[in-house]
C-alpha positions in Angstrom: 79.5 81.8 67.7 78.2 81.0 71.3 79.7 83.5 74.1 81.7 81.4 76.5 79.9 80.6 79.8 80.9 82.2 82.7 79.9 81.3 86.4 80.5 84.1 89.0 80.9 83.7 92.9 78.2 85.8 94.0 78.8 86.3 97.8 76.0 89.1 98.2 78.5 91.8 98.3 79.0 94.6 96.0 82.6 93.3 94.7 80.8 89.8 93.3 77.6 92.0 91.9 80.0 94.2 89.9 81.8 91.5 88.5 78.6 89.8 87.2 77.4 92.9 85.8 80.9 93.8 84.2 80.9 90.4 82.4 77.5 90.7 80.8 78.4 94.2 79.5 81.3 92.6 77.7 79.1 89.9 76.3 79.8 86.7 78.1 76.9 84.3 79.3 76.8 84.6 83.1 75.3 82.7 85.8 75.9 83.0 89.4 76.6 80.6 92.3 76.3 81.3 95.9 78.5 79.2 98.3 77.4 78.0 101.7 80.7 77.3 103.9 79.3 77.9 107.6 75.7 77.4 108.6 75.8 77.8 112.5 72.7 79.5 113.1 73.7 81.2 116.5 73.2 84.8 115.7 76.7 85.6 114.2 76.6 83.6 111.0 75.4 86.1 108.1 74.6 83.1 105.7 71.0 83.4 105.3 71.6 87.5 104.6 74.2 86.7 102.3 72.2 84.4 100.3 69.4 87.0 100.3 71.4 89.7 98.9 73.0 87.1 96.2 69.7 86.4 95.1 68.5 90.4 94.8 71.5 90.4 92.5 70.8 87.7 90.4 67.2 88.8 90.0 68.3 92.2 88.8 71.0 91.0 86.6 68.3 88.5 85.2 70.9 85.7 85.7 70.3 82.1 87.1 71.6 81.5 90.6 73.2 78.1 91.7 73.2 77.5 95.6 76.1 75.0 96.4 76.6 73.9 100.1 80.5 73.1 101.1 80.0 73.1 104.7 81.4 69.9 104.7 84.2 70.4 102.8 85.1 73.6 104.6 85.1 71.8 107.8 87.4 69.2 106.8 89.9 70.9 104.7 90.0 74.3 106.3 88.3 74.7 109.7 90.0 71.3 111.1 93.5 72.8 110.1 92.5 76.2 111.2 91.9 74.4 114.8 94.9 72.1 114.6 97.1 74.9 113.7 95.9 77.0 116.7 96.3 74.1 119.2 100.1 73.7 117.7 100.9 77.5 118.8 100.6 78.6 115.2 98.5 81.8 113.9 96.7 80.2 110.6 95.2 82.4 108.0 92.2 80.5 107.1 91.4 82.5 104.0 94.5 81.5 102.0 93.4 77.9 102.5 89.8 78.6 101.7 90.8 79.6 98.3 93.0 76.8 97.2 90.6 74.0 98.9 87.3 75.6 98.7 86.6 78.4 96.2 89.2 77.3 93.6 88.9 73.9 94.5 85.5 72.0 95.3 83.7 75.0 94.0 85.7 75.4 91.0 85.2 71.8 90.3 81.5 72.0 90.7 81.1 74.9 88.3 82.8 73.4 85.5 80.4 70.4 86.2 77.7 72.8 85.5 79.0 73.6 82.1 81.1 76.6 82.6 84.0 77.8 80.3 85.2 80.2 82.8 84.8 81.0 86.9 85.0 84.5 87.9 85.0 85.9 91.4 85.2 89.3 93.1 88.5 89.2 94.3 91.1 92.1 93.5 93.5 90.5 91.2 94.3 89.9 87.5 95.5 87.2 85.6 97.6 87.0 82.5 98.6 83.9 80.6 97.9 81.7 83.6 99.9 84.1 86.1 98.7 86.0 89.0 99.0 89.6 88.9 98.5 92.3 91.7 95.2 94.8 91.1 95.5 98.2 90.2 93.9 99.5 93.5 96.9 98.5 95.7 95.0 98.9 99.2 92.4 96.6 98.1 95.0 94.0 96.0 94.1 90.5 97.4 96.7 88.5 95.5 98.3 87.7 99.3 95.0 85.5 99.8 95.3 83.9 96.5 99.1 82.6 96.6 98.4 78.9 97.3 95.8 78.8 94.1 97.2 76.3 91.6 98.4 77.9 89.0 96.3 75.6 86.2 93.2 77.2 87.6 93.9 80.7 86.7 93.7 79.8 82.9 90.0 79.3 83.4 89.8 82.3 86.1 88.7 85.9 85.3 89.0 88.8 88.3 86.6 91.5 86.7 87.8 93.9 89.2 91.6 94.0 88.8 91.5 97.3 86.8 89.5 99.3 89.2 89.6 101.1 92.5 87.0 100.3 94.9 85.2 103.7 94.9 84.9 103.1 90.9 83.2 99.7 92.0 80.9 101.4 94.0 80.1 104.1 91.6 79.1 101.3 88.8 77.3 99.5 91.6 75.1 102.6 91.8 74.8 103.4 88.0 73.8 99.8 87.3 71.1 99.8 90.0 72.7 97.0 91.9 70.7 96.5 95.0 73.9 95.9 97.2 75.8 99.0 96.3 75.6 100.6 99.7 76.5 97.4 101.5 79.6 97.4 103.8 82.3 95.1 103.2 82.7 91.9 105.1 85.9 91.7 107.4 87.3 88.8 109.6 87.0 85.3 109.3 83.9 84.0 108.0 82.9 81.6 110.4 83.6 84.2 113.5 82.1 87.2 112.6 81.7 89.7 115.1 81.7 87.1 117.8 84.3 87.2 121.0 87.2 85.2 119.4 88.1 83.8 122.6 84.7 82.3 123.2 84.6 80.6 120.0 88.0 79.3 120.3 87.3 77.7 123.8 84.5 75.6 121.9 86.9 73.6 120.2 90.2 73.7 122.1 90.3 73.7 126.0 92.3 76.4 127.2 95.3 76.0 129.4 96.4 79.0 131.4 100.0 79.8 132.4 103.0 82.1 133.1 103.9 85.0 130.9 107.5 85.6 131.2 109.6 88.2 129.7 112.6 87.5 127.6 114.8 88.5 130.3 113.7 85.7 132.6 111.1 87.4 135.1 107.6 86.2 135.4 105.4 89.1 134.5 102.0 87.9 134.7 99.5 85.0 133.3 97.9 83.9 130.1 94.5 82.5 129.5 95.8 79.9 126.8 98.7 80.3 124.1 96.1 79.7 121.4 94.4 83.0 122.3 97.9 85.2 121.3 99.7 85.8 118.2 103.1 87.4 118.0 103.5 91.0 117.8 100.3 91.1 119.7 99.9 94.1 122.3 96.2 94.2 123.6 94.6 91.8 126.0 98.0 90.9 128.0 97.0 92.1 131.1 100.5 93.2 132.1 100.8 96.3 134.2 104.1 98.0 134.8 106.5 96.3 136.4 109.4 97.6 138.9 112.0 96.6 136.7 110.2 97.7 133.6 111.2 101.1 131.2 107.6 101.9 131.0 107.1 100.7 127.2 104.3 98.5 126.2 104.4 94.8 126.3 104.3 92.7 123.1 104.1 88.9 122.3 107.3 87.6 121.4 107.3 83.8 120.9 105.4 80.9 122.7 107.0 78.4 124.4 104.8 75.6 124.1 106.7 72.5 125.9 106.6 75.0 129.1 103.1 76.4 128.3 104.7 80.0 128.8 104.1 83.1 126.5 107.2 85.3 126.2 107.1 88.7 126.1 109.0 91.9 125.5 108.7 95.8 126.1 109.0 98.1 123.2 107.9 97.5 119.7 111.5 97.6 118.1 112.6 95.0 120.6 115.3 92.8 118.8 113.2 89.7 119.6 110.6 91.0 117.4 112.8 91.2 114.6 113.7 88.7 112.0 116.0 88.8 108.7 115.4 85.2 107.8 112.5 82.8 107.8 111.7 79.2 106.9 108.6 78.5 104.6 106.8 75.1 103.8 104.1 73.6 102.0 105.3 76.2 99.1 103.1 76.6 95.8 104.8 78.4 92.9 101.9 79.4 90.8 104.0 78.9 87.5 105.2 75.8 88.4 108.9 77.1 88.6 110.5 77.8 91.7 112.2 81.3 92.1 115.9 81.5 91.4 118.1 81.8 94.3 120.3 84.4 92.9 117.5 86.6 92.1 116.1 89.6 94.3 112.4 89.5 94.9 109.7 91.1 97.1 107.8 89.3 99.8 105.2 90.0 102.6 104.6 88.2 105.5 101.1 89.7 106.4 98.5 91.1 104.3 98.9 94.9 105.1 102.6 94.8 105.2 104.6 96.6 102.5 106.8 94.8 100.1 110.2 94.0 101.4 113.4 93.1 98.9 114.3 89.5 99.7 116.2 86.6 98.3 115.4 82.9 98.1 118.5 81.4 100.3 117.7 77.7 99.8 115.1 75.4 98.3 114.5 72.1 99.0 111.3 69.8 98.6 108.1 71.9 99.9 110.5 74.1 101.7 112.6 77.2 101.3 114.7 79.8 103.1 113.9 83.6 102.7 116.0 86.4 103.4 115.5 89.8 104.0 117.8 92.9 103.3 116.2 94.6 106.2 114.5 93.1 109.6 111.1 92.3 109.3 108.6 93.0 112.6 106.8 90.2 113.8 107.1 87.4 111.7 104.4 84.6 112.7 104.3 81.1 112.5 101.2 79.9 110.7 100.8 83.0 108.6 102.0 83.0 104.9 104.9 84.4 103.0 104.0 85.6 99.6 106.7 86.2 96.8 106.3 88.7 94.2 108.4 89.9 91.2 107.1 93.4 90.2 103.5 93.0 89.3 103.7 89.2 89.5 102.8 86.9 92.8 105.0 84.1 92.4 103.3 82.2 95.1 104.6 81.4 98.7 104.2 79.0 101.8 103.6 79.1 105.2 105.8 80.3 107.7 107.3 77.7 110.3 
């Protein structure tokens, strides 16, 4: 019988390269595809170098490499929402939206049109019967960013790195002679890269400087524009000591959009930075079934956060309320809340 054809997303990094190599070792027919989602040649975008590294990997593995350009879809479905959310005072997570709309949306459809039986990526995650499972490497697990992927797509998805730790991936890459075995991991938002964030955002949203107010009603400084700040932010506020202050560091606690004011507090454990309940919208439950309101789950409101016991208090069409056993720090509108039951990622939504 002919082995299934797997199209592997080759980003140019070590994770996707080892994914392709492992699939070949397992006996699959393998071809690669490389996505271009952002192509501004301004000295920060690494698209050209990424493509070159992806081609080097494909040549070493002797597999075909399909180049696909989804810059139009990315700008329409991901970047436009990113800008709109910032203008509205949210702190969006474009990686979550990109996975849903592009990698497991437009690109996934393209792979099937190319004749793929299965699609694979270098994400640290696992699948089982259409369920999304955490990776063995807890530090690298990326199920948080995959929470919005439609469940039906997971039936045709392979995550070859789900049972590996990152050092094992590097070791396999060296053993296989993959040319990207020592390449550094990419970090940050792809279309921003290493560029100054404020400079980039100012291209698309005019900044509106305003006042910084302490939560007790004192004006303590001025901000550069609410879009540049996020809940829990400490650096870059430009607030020195005040006569009435207690010497603790300042943190962003809220945004007063109607009055264009940034609300700040002193001290990381200030009550204004702690939340027991949140409301979430744009829900995606991977199995197709909503969680039971009476059960206890775990959730995280940001990628690097530890699991926090929680309960789904109420569910309506596209929205839910989640309550936590212990207060959560700096819950941020626009970010994703992701719900887990043991190793299974149930899905989640956008914090309102």
